[in-house]
LOFI-256464 format. One record per atom (N, C-alpha, C): residue in one letter; x negated, y negated, z negated. Coordinates in steps of 0.001 Angstrom, whole numbers, plus 500000, padded with zeros to 6 digits. Atoms other than C-alpha are relative to their C-alpha. Layout:
BEGIN
AXYZ ...
END
This chain:
BEGIN
X500908498910500271 X716229279129567912 X498864499954501025 X501170500011499121 X712718279318569354 X499785501376500616 X500302498745499312 X711666281951571870 X498616500483499579 X501286499398500318 X708841284318571074 X499353500479501288 X500735499572498821 X706223284849573736 X499003501076499585 X500925498899500271 X704306288140573769 X498962500010501119 X501071500040499015 X700942287995575502 X499706501368500590 X500313498726499352 X699724290669577915 X499061500874499175 X500906499212500835 X696984291731575486 X500744500768498927 X499180499328501020 X699592292571572846 X500755501168500624 X499276498921499305 X701628294586575337 X499029501134500324 X501014499008499621 X698477296357576565 X499595500855498799 X500424499257501192 X697382297319573035 X501130500862499445 X498843499219500453 X700892298483572086 X500143501266500830 X499899498843499099 X700991300780575124 X498849500971499737 X501171499152500252 X697460302079574450 X500179500812498717 X499811499299501274 X698249302943570835 X501127501028500075 X498893499049499842 X701546304590571796 X499536501243500749 X500500498854499228 X699761306800574352 X499092500877499150 X500906499217500857 X697140307841571800 X500742500828498964 X499176499232500942 X699950309086569540 X500476501327500597 X499552498769499336 X700838311751572111 X498912501057499790 X501005499001500374 X699104314988570960 X499068500467501118 X500838499486498919 X697771316031574393 X499063498982500622 X500854501050499439 X696017312712575109 X498687499956499233 X501325500091500614 X692278312779574439 X499600498541499836 X500300501434500076 X691752309114575282 X500744499267501115 X499449500871498974 X693202306229577207 X498803499441500744 X501142500428499204 X690768305554580013 X499869500884501224 X500251499225498792 X689318306992583139 X499052501149499701 X500885498855500151 X687628310361583461 X498692499768500739 X501275500105499297 X684135310953584744 X499009499138499249 X501038500809500640 X681070308832584054 X500549498675499479 X499539501236500651 X681453305749581845 X500033498797500942 X500033501157499110 X680556303364584660 X501289499835500780 X498721500095499280 X683878304200586343 X500970499088499269 X499136500871500783 X685658302450583508 X499637498541500154 X500456501386499840 X683560299329583933 X500420499466501364 X499660500423498641 X684224299221587666 X501518499897500173 X498552499927499799 X687924300120587455 X500813499022499185 X499251500939500828 X688887297577584812 X500745500701498879 X499248499506501155 X691332298080581985 X500795501263500365 X499213498790499739 X692940301532581693 X501500499808499777 X498579500329500148 X696255299825580883 X500240498701500758 X499673501195499218 X697653297402583439 X501456499636499747 X498671500512500322 X700664295263582666 X500389498960501049 X499447501028499113 X702852293267585010 X501410499692499490 X498664500402500445 X705902291301583852 X500668499278501168 X499237500570498887 X708472290562586540 X501469499928499632 X498578500202500303 X711928289125586035 X500350500479498595 X499744499630501391 X711641289749582294 X499824501476499686 X500204498560500212 X710805293447582726 X498513500320500074 X501409499622500085 X707478295056581848 X499757501248500841 X500426498862499188 X705832297355584386 X498596500382499532 X501247499517500597 X702993299494583006 X499376501073500886 X500773498909499410 X700286301589584645 X498926500354498983 X500948499569501027 X698173303652582257 X499238501234500469 X500858498870499673 X695230305997582869 X499652500722498706 X500342499203501179 X694670308855580394 X499120501175500391 X500759498754499868 X692311311773579935 X500685500994499064 X499257498993500762 X694101314921578781 X499057500927499237 X500731498952500714 X692951317462576241 X500061501279500835 X499974498741499245 X692079320905577657 X501280500799499728 X498858499078500062 X694888323401578300 X501337499299499747 X498732500724500115 X697625320761578435 X500787500146501292 X499136500021498823 X700563321039580777 X500193498531500366 X500103501411499659 X700201317776582667 X501338499315500261 X498705500633499728 X703781317157583787 X500710499632498699 X499387500398501269 X705220317308580242 X499174498935499257 X500847500987500655 X702230315322578975 X500284498600500544 X499731501328499426 X702845312463581405 X501396499500499616 X498645500392500427 X706555312481580503 X499981499486498561 X500099500443501395 X705665312175576804 X499313498643499891 X500703501292500010 X703216309322577454 X500931498910500523 X499065500966499420 X705791307563579638 X501064499603498970 X498958500266500994 X708466307888576935 X499446499225498804 X500606500691501147 X706109306787574139 X499706498547500324 X500330501367499594 X704946303706576050 X501275499163500144 X498746500731499801 X708471302684577059 X500673499710498661 X499369500171501305 X709819303209573554 X499289498938499171 X500767500967500784 X707016301192571949 X500248498570500486 X499778501341499457 X707496298230574285 X501409499521499675 X498617500391500253 X711262298242573864 X500279499818498508 X499685500015501425 X711409298991570134 X499162498990499226 X500880500860500786 X708383297110568809 X499926498567500509 X500162501335499423 X708215294180571207 X501321499381500453 X498701500516499589 X711892293862572159 X500047499594501463 X500040500325498576 X711059293753575858 X500586501154500797 X499401498978499143 X712754295619578694 X498930500605500906 X500963499289499147 X710791298258580622 X500537500073501428 X499655499865498591 X710806298127584398 X499500501316500566 X500549498730499559 X708681301241584811 X498667500284499344 X501284499567500568 X705778303233583428 X499418501052500930 X500716499040499173 X703283304980585688 X498833500536499186 X501083499342500750 X700966307503584006 X499133500768500980 X500954499321499128 X697835308663585828 X499042500812499133 X500971499153500711 X695887311624584431 X498737500011500848 X501229500172499236 X692321310915585483 X498901500965499579 X500990499013500376 X690611313896583938 X500470500832498827 X499765499138501155 X690565316642581352 X498681500038499246 X501216500066500803 X688060316217578548 X499841501196499094 X500266498933500985 X686538318493575955 X499834499424498638 
END
């Protein structure tokens, strides 16, 4: 049987789409002026170590969201998507709320 290799871009897009499914997430990215996104790089960072995927994701929340439950939902959605859709093991998911949008 041949092994399937999943590229970092596929993992990154899977995590991004999973985060956007969470109702309190306005967008995946950094808050503030647009140039911050250009300087800061991708809002989803992936690292694979010892067969486990470690994710860092920046999101902008919708107004009037409770941030602790929101980050827990994003963390769970990202981990579930990587494990269920890609068949990879999660090493950790870090969610950073970088702003509240309108």
